[in-house]
N, C-alpha and C positions, 0 to 999 in steps of 0.2 A: 305425831305428824299433823300439820294443819295447812290450810290453803293460805298462802301469803298474798298472792295477787293474781290478777287476770289481765292479759293484754289482748286487745281486739283491734284489728285493722282490716278494713274492707269486707267485714262480715255483716251481711244483711244491711241493716240501717246504720252501721258504724263505718263510714268511709275513712274517717280520720283515726289515727292511732289513739286508742283510749285505754287507760290503765285504771283498774279498780283494785284498791288495796283492802285486804280483809285481815286486819290485825286486832279485831275485837271478837268476843264470843258470838255476838248476835249482830247480823247486818241485815237491814231491811232495804229492799229496792222498791220504790214506789213511783207512781207516775200515772198519767191518764191513759185510758184505753188507746191503743194504736201508737203509743209513744216509742215502743220497741224494747220495753223492759224484759219481756219474755225472751227476746233475742239473746239476752245475757245467759239465761239457763241453757238455751239452744247452743250457744257458743261453748259452754262448759261440756255439755254432752257431746258436741261435735269433736272437740279436741281430744276427748277420751276414746274416740274411735267409732262413733255412731255412723252406720252406713245407710240407715233407712231414711230416705227423703221424706217419707210420710211422718215419721217421728219428729223430723226437723221442720215439719209444717211447710214442705215444699213439694214441687212437682218433679224436679230433677236436681241433681247435685249442684249444677251451675247456679241455681237460685240462691245459694248461700253467699254468692259474690255480689257486692253492692252493684245494683243495676243502673244507677244513674238517675238524675232528676232533670228538670228543665234547666237548672243552673249548673249542674255538675255532670261530667261525663261518667260513664260506667268504668269500673276498675277491672283490671286484668286478673287479679287474684284476691283471695281472702286468706287471712292468717290469724290464728288464735294461739296464744301461749298461756299455759297454766304453770304457775310457779308454786312448788310445794316445799315446805320445810320438812326434811326427812332426818332430823337429828336423832330420832329414836329408831331409825332404819325399819320403819313399818314396810316400806317398799324394799324389795330384795335387790338393793344396789348399794355400792360403797359411798355414793354421794350423799352429803348431808342436805343438799338443796337440789331438787330435781325440777327441771323445766321441760315440760312436754309441749311440743309445738306441732301444729298441723297447718299445712299450706296447700291450697287448692288453686289451680290455674284454670282460666276460662277455656284453655285448650283441652282440659280433661285430665291433666297430669296432677297427681296427688303426692305429697311428700310428708313424711313424719320425721320428727327429730326428738331425741332425748339429750338434753344438755348440748344442743346445737350439733349433735352427731346424727346423721341420717340413719334411720332404722326402718323396720317393717311394721305394718299394722299389727302383725302377730306379736311383735316385741312389746308394743304398747298394751295390747290385751293381756299378755302374760304378766306384765308389770303390775296391773291392777287386780289380778285374780285374787279372790278370797280376802279382798280389803273392803268390799262393799262399794268400791269405786268402779268406774268403767261403764261401758255402754250397757252391760247386763246387770250392773249392780243396782243398789237401792239408794245411792247417794243423791240421785236426781229424782225428786218426787214431783211429778207434774200431773196434769189432769189425766194423761194417758195411763200413768201408773195407777192412779185411783180407779180408772175404768177397768184395768186388768184385775185388780183385787175384787172389784164389785161385779166382775164378769159372771154371767150365768154358768159358763164352763169352769168347773173347779180346777181343771188341768191348767188353765191360763195363769193360775196363781203360783204354780210350782216354781217358776223361774226366780221369783223374789225369795222364796223360802230356801231354795237351793243355794243361792248366793249367800243368804244369811247363815245357812248351815256350814258354809265353807267348802262345799263339795263341787263348786263350779270347776275348779282346777282339775279335780279328779274326773268330772264328767267330760271335760275337754280331752283329758288323757285317754279316757275310755273310748270316746268317739274316735279319737285319732288312732287308737289301737284297733278299734273295730274296722276303721277304714283301711288300716294296714292289713288286717286279717282278710278283709274282702279283696284287697289288692293281691295278697298272698295267694288266696284261693284262685283268683283269676290267673295269677302266674302259674299256679300248679296246673290249671287246665291247659294254658298255652304250652307249658313245658311238656305235658303229656302228649299234646298234639304233635309238638316238634319231635319228641322222642319217638313217637309212633312212626312219623314220617321218616326220620333218620334210620329207624330200625329197618324199614323197607329198602333203604338205600345201601346200608352197610354191606349186606351179603353180595349183591351184584357188583358193587364197587370193589369188594375184596377180590372177587374173581378177576375183574378187569385189572386190578392192581397187580395180582399175581401174574397174569398174562403179560402185563407191561414190564414187570420185573424180569420175567423170563426173556422177554424181548431185549431188554437192556443188557442182560447177561450175554445173550447170543450176539447182540450188536457189539458189545465190548470185546468179546472173543474174536468176532469177525474183524473188528477194527485192528486188534493186535496182530492177527494173522495177515490181513491185507497190508498193513503197514510194513510188516516184516518181509512179506513176499515182494512188495514194491521196493523196499530198501535193498533186498537181495538182487532184484532186477537192476536197480540203480548201480549196485556194485559191479554186476556184469557189464552194464553199459559203460561204466567208468573205465573198466579194463579194456573194453572194446575201443572206447574213445582214445585211451592212452596208446594202445597198439596202433590204431589207425593214425594217430598223431605222429607216432614214431615212423611208420611206413611213409607217411606223407612227407615228413622231414627228410627221410632217406631219398625218396623220389625227387623231392625238391632240390636236395644236394646234387643228385645226379644230373638233374636238369640244369642246375647252375654250372656244373662242370662242362657239360656238353655246350651250354651257351657260351662259356668262356672259350672252349675250343673253336666254336663257330666264330667268335670274335677274333681269335688268333688267326684263323684261316682268312677271315675278312681283312684283318690288318695285313697279312701276307699278300692277299690279293691286291690290297691297296699299294703294297710295295712294288708288286709287278706292274701295276698301273703307273706308279711313279716312274719306275725304270723305263717303261715303254714311253711315258711322256718325255722323259729325258732323251731317249733315243729320237723321238719325234722332234724334240727341240734341237738336238744335235744335227739331225738330218736336215731340218729346216735351216740351221745355221750354215751347213755345207752348201745347201741350195742357194742361200742368200750370198755366200762367198762366191759361188760359181757365177751367180747373176752379177755380183760386183765386178768380178774379173771380166765378164763379158762386157759390162758397161765401160770398164777401164780400157778394154781393147778398142771398143767403138770410139771412146774419147780420144785415144791415141791416133786412131785412123783419121778422125776428124781433125785433130791438131796437125797432123802431117799434111793433110790436104790444105789447111790454112797456111802452113809454113811455105808450101810450094807456091801458093797464090801470092804470098808476101815476097817471095823471092823474085817472082816475075815483076811485081810492082816496084821493087827496089831497083831493078835493072832499068825500068822505064824512067824513074825519078833521076837516076844518074845521068841519063841522056839529056833530060830537060835542063838540068843545072849547067851542064856544059854549054848549052846553047845560050842561056841568059848571060853568062860571063862574057861572051863575045859581044852582045848588044850593049852592055854597060860601059865599055871603054869609049864610046862615041858621045855620050851624054855629059861628061865632066866639063867641057869647054863652054857650053851654053850657060851653065850655072854661074861661072866666074864673071861674065859680062853683066848679068842681072844684078849682081852684088855691087859693082862699081856704079851703076846708074842710080841706085837707091841711096847710096852714101852721098852723092851730089845733091840731091833734093833735101836731105836732112840739114845741110848747111844753110840753104835758103830759108827754111822754116825757122831756124834759130835767130836770124836777123829780124824777121818780121815780129817775132814774139817780144823782142826788146822794145820796139816802138809801141806796141800795144800796152805794155806794162806802164809806160809813162802816162798815157792818156787815162788809164784806169785809176792811177793814184790821184790825179786832179779831180775826177768825178767823185771819188770816195770822200774827198774833203768837203765838197759842196753838199754831198748827201748827209754828212755828219752834222753840219750846221743846221740843216732842215730838221734833222732828227732831234736835236736838242730842243728847238722851238716846239716841235710837235709833241715832244715828251711831256713838257709842262702842261700844255693844253690837254693832252690825253689823260694826264694824271687827274686834273680837275674834272674832266668829263667822266673819268672812271669812277671818281667818288660820287658824282651825281648819279651815274648809272647804278652804282652799288646801292645808293640810297633809294633809287627807283626800285631796284630789285627787292630791297628790304620792305619798302612800302607795299610792293605787289605781294610779297610773301605774307605780310601782315594782313593785307586785304584778303588774300587767299585763305589764310588761317581763319579770319573772321567769317568769311563766307563758308568755309568748311565747318566752323563751329555752328554757323547759322543753319547749314544743311544738316549737321548732326542733330541740332536741336529740333529741326523740322522732322528728321527721321525718328528722333526720340519721341517727338510729339505724336507722330503717326503710329509709332510702336505702342506708345501708351494708349492712344485712342483705339488701336487694334486690340490691345490687351483688355482695355476697358470693355470693348464690345464683346470680346471672347468671354471675359469674366461675367458680363451681364447674361450672355447666352448660357454659359456654364451654370451660373446661379439659378437661372430659370429652370434649366434642365435638372439641376440638383434639387431645387424646390419641388419639381414634379416627381423626381425620383424619391425624395423624402416623403412626399405625400403618398406615393404608391407603396413605399415600404411600410408606412404607418397603416395603410389599408391592408396590406398583406399580413402585417403583424396582428392587426385586429382580427382578420379572417382566421389566422392561425390560432389566436387565442380562443375565438369562438369554436373552431374545430376541436381544439384541445378540451374546452369545456364539454362539448358534445361527446367527444370520445371518453372523457372522464365520467359523464353521466351514463354512457353506454357501458363503460367498465363497471360502474357501480351496479347498473341494472343486471349485468351478467353475473356479478358477484352475488347479488340477491338471488338470481336464478340458481346459481351454484349452491347457495345456502339451502334453497328449497330442494334442489336435486339431492344435496347431501342428506337432508332430513329424510327425503323419500328413500334414498339409498340405505340410510341407517335403519329406517322402518322396515324396508324390504329385507335387509340383512337380519334384523331381529326375527322377521317372519321366516326367513330361510333357516335361521338357527333354530327357531321354534319347530319348524317343519322337520329339520334334521334331528332335533331332540325327540320329536314324536316318532320319527322313523326309527331312530336308534332304540327308543323305548319299546316300540312295537317289535322291532327285530330281536331285542333282548327277551321280550316276552315270548316271541315265537321260538327263539332258541331254547329258552327255559322250558316252553311247552314241548318242544321236540325232544329235549333231554328227558322230560318226564315221560313222554310217549315211548322214547327209546328204552328208558329204564323199565317201564311197565311191560314193554314188549319183551325185553330181556328176561324180566321176571316170569312172564308167561312162557317164554321159550324155555327157560331153565326150570320151570315149574316151582318157582319160589313159593314157599308156604305149604308145599306138599311134602309128604314123608319120603324117606330115602327109597323105600320100596316102589312108591308111585313114580318117582323120578327115574329109577332104573328101568322099570317096565316101559315107560313112555319113551325113554331114550333108545332102548333096544327096538321098540316098535318103529321109531323114526329111521333107525338104521336098517330096518327090514329083517331083523333077526326074528321078531315076533310078528305074526300075521293076525289080521282080523281084530286088531285092538282099535276101538273107535276113539277113546279118550276118557277123561274123568267126568264124573257126574257134574262137577262144578263148571267144567269148560264147555259142556255141550248144552247148556241151558241159559236162557236169557230172561231178564225181568226188568221192570222199571226200577229206577233208583229208590223210589218210595218203598218198594217191597224187598230190596236187596238184603237188608239186615234180617228181616223176617224169614226170607227163603233160606238164607245161609244158616240161620238158627234152626229152622225146620229140618234142613238136610243134615246139619251137624257134621259128624264124622263121615257121613255118606258123601260129602262133597269130594272126598278123595277116593271113593269107589271107582273102579275102572270098568267101563262097558266093553264087552267083547261079544262076538257073534254066538259062540256055543260054549258048552261046558268044556270041550276039549281045548278050545283056545284058552280058557281060564286055567285049565290044568297045565298046559304048556308054560304059561306065564309063571304059575306057582313053582313048577319044577326049576325054571330059570332062577327065581328068587332063592330057592333052596341051594342050587349049585353055587350061586354067587354070594350066598350068605347076605342077601340084600334086604332082609327084613320081611314084614308081612304086609299083605294088601288084600282088599276085598274086591272080587270080580263079579260083575252082574251080566250074565249071558242073556242076550236078547231072546234067545230061543226058549228060555225056561222061566224068566222072571215075569210075573203077571201081578196086577194089582187092581183093586177096586176103588171106587170113589164114594166118599161119605155122602149119605142121603138122609138128612135129618129134616123133618117137616118144620117149617116156620123159622129155620135158621137164617135164611136170607133176610128176614124182616127184623132181626135183632139189631138194636141200636149199637153202633160201633163195630158191626160185622163188616169186614172188608171183602171176604170171599174165601173159597177154598184155595189152598196153596197151589194145587195143580192148575187152577184156572188163572193164576196170576203169573204163570211162567210160559215161555215159548221154547219149543224144541222140535227137532226132526220127528216126523211121525213114526219112524222106526223105533224110537225110544219111548213111545207113549206108555207101554206097559211098565217099563222101569220107573218112570217118573210118577205114574199112578200109584205104584207100590210105595214110593218114598213120600209123595206129597198128597196122595188122594184122600187121606183121612186126617189131614191137618188143616185146621181153620186158622184164619188170620184176623186178629182184632186190632182196633186202633190203639187201645191202651190197655194197661193191666187191669184197670177197673172194669173196662168193657169185657175183657176176657173172663174175669171172675164172675161177672153177672151172667154171661152166656153159659159158663161152665155150670153155675148153680142151677140155671133154668133147664139144663139138659143133663143133670146128674153126673157131671164129670165123665161123660161117656166117650169123649174123644179128646184129642190133643189140640191145644190152642196156642198159637204163637202171636206175640204182639209186634207191632211195627218196630219197636226199639229192642226186640230180641229177648223179651221175657217169655217164659214157657209155663203153661198149665198142662200137666200131663194127665192122660186119662187115669181116673182113679183119685184125682185131687192133689197129687204132689205138684210142687212148684219149683221151677228152676229160674234163677235170675241173677242179676248183678252185671259185672263187666263182661265184655265179649270174650269168647274163647280164642285160642291161638290161631285157629283156622279161619277166623272171621276176616273178611276182606278179599277172598278169592273171587267171589261173584261180583263184589263191589269194584274190584280191580278191573274186571272185564268191562263193566258198565262205565267205569271211569275212562278206560282206554277208548271206548267207543265215543264217549262224550268229548274226550280230549281230541280225538281225530276230527270230529265235527267242528270243535272249537278251533282246531289248527287251520282248517279251511277258511273259517271266518277271519281268523287273525292274519292268515296269509293274504287274504283279500284286503284287509285293513292295512297291512304292511305295504302291499303293492300300491294301494291308494295313497298311503303316506309317501311312498317313493315318488309317485307321480306328482303329488302336491309339492314335495321337496324339489323335484325337477322343475316344476313350474315356478316355484319361488326362486330357485337359482337362476332360471331364465330371466325372471323379472329383475333379479338383482344384477345380472349381467347387463340387461338393458339399462338399468339405472346407472351402472358403472360406465356403460358406453355413453349415456347422456352426460354423465359427469365429466368423462374424459373429453367428449366433444366440446362441452361448455368450457372445460379447462383449457383446451386448445384455443377456443375463441377468446377466452380471457387472456391467455398468454399473447395471442395476436393483438388484442386491444391494448395490453400492457406495453407491447413493443410499439404499437401505434402511438400511445400516449407518450412513451419515452421519446419516440422520434419527433412527435409534435412539440414536446417540451424542449427538445434540443433545437428544433427549428425556431421555436418562439424565442429562445435565448439568442439564437443566431440572428433572428430579425431584430431583437432588441439591440444587439451589438451593432448591426447594420444601421438601424435608425439612429443610434447614438453617434456612430461614425459619420453618418450622413448629416446629422445636425451640426457636428463639429466642422465638417467640410463646408456646409452652407454658411456657417458663421465665419469661417476663414475667408470664404469668397466675398462675403459682405465687407469684411475688414479690408481685404485687398482692393475692392472697388472704392472704398473710402480713401485708401492710400493712393490709388491711381488718380483720383480727383485732385488730391493735394499735389501730386507730381505734375499733372497737366497745368495747374496754376503756376507752379514754380517754373515750368518749361516756358510758359508764355512770357514771364518776366525776363528770363535769360534771353529769349529770342529778341525782344525789344531792345535790350542792351546791346546785343550783337549787331543789330541793324544800325544803331547810332554809331558804333565804332567803325563800321564799314563806310558810312557817309563821311566821317572825319578823315579817314585814311585816303579815300578817293579824292578829296579836295586837296590834300597835301601833295598827292601824286600828280595832279594836273599842273600845279605850280612848278613842280620839279621838272616835269617834262618840257615846259616852255623854256626854261633855262637851258636844258640839255639841247634843245633845237637851236638856240642861239650859238652855243659853243660848238655845236656840230658843224655849222656853216663855216667858221674860220678853220676849223680842223680839215675840212674838205679841200680848201685852197692849198694848204701845206701839203696835203696828200697828193694833189695834182702835180705840184712841182717835184715832189719826191718821186712820183711815178715816172715823170719825164727823165730825171737824172738816172733813176734806177733802170729805165729802159735802155738809155744810152750805155750805161755801165754793163747792162746785161748783154748788149750787142758785142761790146769789146770782149767781155769775158767769154761769149760764145765763140768769137773768132779765136781767142786764145785756146779755148777748149778744142776747137776744130784743128788748130795747128798742133796742139798736144796730141790729139788723136792720130793725126797723120804722122807725126814724128814717131809716135809709139808704134804705128803700123809698119812704117818703113824700117824702124830699128828691128822690129820683130821679124820682118821679111828677110832682112840681111842676116839676122841670126839664123833663121830657118834654112836659108839657102846655104849658109856656111855649114850648118849641121848636116844638110842633105849631101853636100859635097863630101863631108867626112863620112857619112853613112854609106855613100856609094863606094867609097874607098874601102870601108870596113866590110861591106856586103860581099865583095869579091873574096875577101879572106874567109868569110863565113861559108860561102858556097864551096870554096875549096875544102874547108874542114868538113863540110857536109858530105862532100863526095867521098872523103876518106871514111866518114862514118858509114855511108851506104855500102862501101866495099867491105868494112868490118862486119856489118850486119849481114851481108850476103854470105860471108864465110860462116857466121854463127848459125844461120838458118840451115845451111847445108849440114853442119855438124848435128843440129837438133833433129833433123830428119833422119840422120843415120842412127842417133840414139833411140828414137821412137821405133825404128825397125827392129833394133836389138831387143827393146822391151816387149815388143809383140811376140817375139820368139819365146822369151822367158814366160810370159803370161800363158801361152799355149801349153807349156810344160805344166804349170800350176793347175790349169783346167783339167788336165788328164788325171792329176793326183786327186783333186776334189771329186771327180766322178768315181774313182776307185773307192774312196772313203764312203761315199753315199751308198754304194752297193753293199759294203761291209755292214754299215749301220742297219740297212734294211734286213739283212740276214739275222743280225742279233735281235731285232724287234720281232721277227717271226718265231725265234726260239722262245722269247719271253711270252708271247701270245699262247704258244703250245703249253708252257708250264702253267700259266694262269688257267687254261681250260681244264687241265688235270686237277688243279687245286679247287676249282669251282665244282667239279664233280664230287670230290670228297666232302666239300662244304654242303652240297645238296643232300648227301647221305646223312650228315650230321643234323641237318635241319629236320629230316624225317624222324631221326632218333629223338630230337628235341620235341617234336610234335607228339610222339608217342608218350614221352615222359610227362608232357603237359596234360595229356588226356588221363594219365595215371594219377597225377596230382589232383585233377578235377574230380576223378572218381573217388579217390580217398577222402577228399574234402567233402564231397557229397555224402559219402558214407559216414563221416564224422558228424556232419550236420544232421543227418537222419537220426543218428544215435543221440545227439544232443536234443533234437526235437522230441524223441521218445522219452529222454530223460526229463525234459521240461513238462511233457504230458503227465508223466508219473508224479512230478512235483506238484503240478496243477491239480492232479487228482487227489493228492494228499491234502491240499488246501480246500478244494471244492467238497471233498467227502468229509474231512475231519477238521478242517481249519487249523492245520498244524504245518510248520515249516520243516524243511529237511533236517535242520539242526535239532529241532524238537523231536522229530521222528527217530533220529539216531539214539535218543535217550530212552525211547519206549520200545524199540525193536526187540525182537526175540531171535535167538539163534535157531535156525531151521536145520534139522538134521536131513530132512527130505523135502525139498521145495515142491516137488511134484505132489507128494502126499498132502502138503499144506494147501496147495491149490485145489486138490480134490475135497479137502475138508472145508475150504471156503465155499465151494459149490453146495456142500451139504448144509452149511450154516445158512446160506442164502435161501435154500429150500425150506429149512426149518423156520426161518424168519417169515418167509412168504406164507407158510401154512398158518402162521398166527394171525393172518389178516392184517387189518389196520389197527394196531394196538393203540389204546388210549393212554398215552404216557401221563397225561394229567390225572389219570385215575389213581396213580400212586399217591400223588399229593392230595388229590380230592378224597381218597379213602382215608389218608392220615387226618385230613381236615375234618371229614364227616365223622370218622371214628372218635377223634379227639373231641369233636363237638358233642357226639353222642355220649361219650364218657363224662364230659364236663356237664352236660345237661342232666345226666342221670344223677351225678353228684349234687348238682344244683337242686334237683327235685328233692333229694334227700335233705339238703340243707333247708329248703323252703318248707318242707313238711315239719322239720324240727322247729323252724321259726314259727310255723303255724301253731304248733303245740305250745311253744313258749308264749306267743301272743294270747292264746286262749287261757293260759295260766295267769298271765298279767291281767287280762280282762276280769277273770274270776276274782283275783285279789283286789283289784280296784273296786269292783262291784261290792265285794264284802266290806271293804273300808268305807265306801260311800253309804252303804246301808247302816253301818254302825254309827258313822258321824251324823248322818241325817236323822236317825232315830234319836240320838242324844240331843242334838241341837233343836230338833222339832219339839221335843219335850220341854226344853228350857224356854223356847219361844212361847209355847203354849201356856206355861206357868206365868211367864212375863206378861202375856196378853191378858190373862185373867186379872192380874194386879193393875195393869195400866187401864183396863176397861173400868175397874172400880174407881180409879182416880179420875178418869175422864167423865164418867156418868154419875159418880157419887153413889154407886150401888149397882145392883143387878148382877148378872152372871154372863160369862163368855167362855167359849172353848174353841179349840182347833181340833178337827178330827180328820183322820185319813180314811178315804173311801174304801181302800183295800189294804189292811195292815200287812197282808202277805206280799204285797208288791209296792212297798213304800217308795221305791225310786221312780215309779211311773204313774201311780194312782193320783187322782185328784184330791184336793184339800177342801174340806167344808169348814165354813166359819159360822158358828152358831152363837147367837147373843140373846140376852134377855134384859133389855133396859129396865130400870126401876119401874115397878107397877105394871109391866107388860108381860105377855106370855113369851115363852122361848120360841125364837124364830131363826130361820136361816137369814143370812145377810141380804139375800135378794128380795126379801119381803119387807125390808125397812124403808122408811121415807128417805128422800134425797139427803136431807141434812143429817139424819141418823147414819146413813151409809158413809157420808164423808167423815163424820166424827169417828165411826168405827174404824174406817180405813186409817185415819190419823192415829188412832190408838194402836192399831196393829203395827204401823210403821215405827211408832215410838217404842213399842215393846221389842221389836226387832233390834232397834238401836241400843236398847238396854242390854240385850244379850250379845249382840255383835256390833258394837259401835263402829262407825266409820269416821275417818278424819274430819270430814265435813259433809253437810247435807244441804242441798238446794231444794227448797220447797216452793214450787211455782203455783201460787194462788190456790193451794189446797184448802184454804180456809174460806174460799169464796162462798160456799154453800152454808156456812155456819151462821147462826144468829149471834147477837152481841154477847150473850151469856156464855155460849160455847166458845166464842172467839177468845174471851178472857181466860177460860180454862185451857184452851189450846196454847195461848201465849204463855200462860204460867208454866205449863209442862215443857214448852219449848225452852224457856229460861232454865228450867231444871236440867234439861238434856244438854244445854250448852256447856256444862261443866266438862263433859267428855267429848262432845262433838261440836264442832264449829257450825253454827246455824246461819244460813243465808236464805232469807225468805222474801219472795216477791208477793206483795199483798196490796189490797185496797183498804183493809180494816185498820181503824185507828188503834184499836186495842193491841193488835199485833205490832203496829209501829211503835207504840209506847214502850214495848219490851226491848226494842232494838237499842244497841249501843251506838250504831252509826246508821244514818239514813243516806241512801243514794237516790237522788231524784233524777228520773229520766224524762227529758222533755224533747219536743220536736219543734223548736222555734223555726227551723227551716224545713219546709215540706220534704219528707222522705229521709231526713238526716237526724239521727238521735244524738243527744248530748247528755252528759252525766254531771250532776252536781252533788256534792257530798256535804253532810252535816254531822258533826260529832255531837250527839245528844248530851253526853256527859259534860262536855265542855260548854255546850249551850246552856245547860241547866245551871252550871256554876256561874256563868256570866249573868243569867237572869237573877239568880239569888243575890249576886253581888250588886246588881243594879237596884234590886228591891231594898237592900239594906242601905 
């Protein structure tokens, strides 16, 4: 195996990635002081796992990272990689090439890699063990290593020899085994403590577990019986509910039957009512018929009276008509004379009408001639008038158009004024809207800022809330922790109290006596020796040891009391016990002169305890002659000085008996009874303090919760404010968008108004043009109209003359025609008068005939009235008969109605009785229903009790119930079980599981202790084997190195003697190593007496001798030739060349002689301050080049 290359990046003065290749036997690294060449050897040492910053020439590990210069910043990490050729598998790995990389970050993180796989530092160290490489190897030889060899302390040299002897791996294994052994022993101590503690818990927990198991058995038996009794009750209740349901249904059926009967009676009663109603209707009908007959009678009476009145009127009318017939016979002659007179006048009128007709024809002809002339003139005038009308209409139209244009102009002007006003108002409104929008935007910005502020406040409140929550959680954790500690302490106190109460640790006999004493069976028993004495914790073990078995002795008043207790033990076969009567036991106190002044003397045991004065004699007899010493050495010294004349006990329980015998070792089985009492007292005091701390923690937690609540209230209040602001921002944003829309609409409206104003201006101009044109048209039409009217005036004058002549003729013609009309009217009147007189004459003649007929009619009417009166009288007789019949029917109907009323009364009485029966049945139904409901409620209570007590349903209870032969006996047994359970007190159910857990833990830890003890023995065996192997290997290799050193010394110094010697051959693995040399011509000396150069040369010889025995793949020698003169440098270089056959040599040097032996030179320069650079020269190639140039 050899070193192929080294890659450095960010390490010390190498900020840039630098690669050094080592493919030649000897490589020299040269450069001026301070150039950083030694940083290369530091890099190799560092990558192989060196952890000492002092060895790496730094103050802290961070110093290995490039720290930066004025021109370069510092780097964040340093990385070095070492590439090794492992073809011969010197390293215990399957890879033929191994790259070890170490990377360190400025944050303090460190990483190791083997072939780019992350590993541990331990893996790197183990890889290099026994190869001479690594941080503990001898492959890196620097000034520090030289100093170690040259150290005055011979033990400092061992590390190099151990690595060379190949026992480093074994030493590491041994140290690891010793650490494991130490850890194992610590585990044994801890296991012993835990086993002791668990041992004290097992017995009381076992008793509690047995009590709990008994409780569970009783509880399960009680559960089964209670469930069965309850289910039996449920069966009875179910039968009761079923029977009650049947009775209820029967009563309900009877109630329904009675109800139906009542309904039937009610319907019958309704039938009676209907019949009575029918009778009432029929009676009313009869009464109405009677009333109708009475009305008809009254009507007939009234008609008869009218007929009689008509009869009298008929008689008077007949008398009048006879008188008128007499008067009409004288009037007929006068009417004949009037007719003749009027016919004569009609002849005269006819002659005059003929003359008037001739005159009328003449005038009509003249009128026609005028009419023809006037027609032509009138036609021409009509045309002109028509034209006049047309012109007037045109003028009117033109004026109307002019008026319309004026109106339109006014309308446009009005609209223009309105638009101007509206535009001004819209402009003002637009400006106001823009101001409102701006104000809204400002308010929105302010609200947004306020919202952001409150959000920041909420963030702060949230942080404070979170902080207070953490505080509250921490306070709660503290409270819970203290509560758990307090509960644990209480459990421990309870356990110790139970142990004290149950006399744990005492013998069976002591327990029996003390229990019977507590029950009052034994009198005058005070207690055990151990329970009636107190001492400080410091002396507890010593006092317990001094008392020994007497701890279990029982103090009584007299010998008789002791005798009674002994007899009890005999009767009960309870074992044996020792009793100490107060009345007889006496003791004295040791009095040895000078004892108090002995070093390590603590005092007499009797002086170190406290007890009731009544027991002074007993405790003097037990402790009065026992001294207490601090340690066994103190006890031995005191015993020797006083001739072993009294008993001495040490604080840790060792005993020197009077006479010189010694007792010691681990504590006896009764150890701990007194300590237990002290522990119980201390725990009680600790409980009070812990309870106070728990209460204080509770208050702190409450305060923290209140602060948290306040913070949450602040947060909620701020949240409400934030939500209000968010609503306000949203509302303002909505308002802003609304204002923006209004401003946009207002701008559009304003633009529309401006456009309309421009349009109105154009319309005003067009209207002015149309008005001027209309005025011109009106002037032209009025001129034409004036000319036409002048022509009309001329034509109208001629027309008026024709009209005057026509009026004259028309007037004359009208007079003629008026006379004709007058004659026609008179003729018509006379003709009509003649006709009327003729008709009157005929009427008078016909009227007499009519009056005669009328008289005949009056006579016939007279006879008819008489007959009708007779008929009415007959009808009245018949109606009287009918009235009598109707009255009789009314009486019969009234009697029938009374009978129906009596029947209905009887039926109502029966229905009342049925209603009473129905009420009783309803009460019975209600009672049965209430009874069923009560049974169902009781059933539900039992079902609820099943769930509340045992969390089971009725269906589940059916599966677990038991058949009860005697339910009453079962209930009695339930009471007994409850008493038994109550007598157990409050059982600790968890004790079963806790006992199983503790017992399992106790068994497991016991087994663990056995396993650990076995492992301890095995580790001790391994350590012995490793130690023996190391001794053998070191002895063998040390001898080889010693022989090699003698030879190498001769080679280096050219003579003289040298040897390596172990300071203690019996302890070759730990003793120092002396180096003795005798250079040629000088006396034999140790290495510390040599000069500086001699020391360096001897050290080099020693290293070379080691390399001969245990060669390493490569060696880095950092300026170890610095103290050598030129002659010794040449010898050093010569031997280095020889060694390069087996070991790759890398030397950092200033000496030319050493450089000349190198195959490759690496020059390290620092052209840039603080930054190292590497230049390489292949000397063999350079030599060839020089020889070639020379030839």
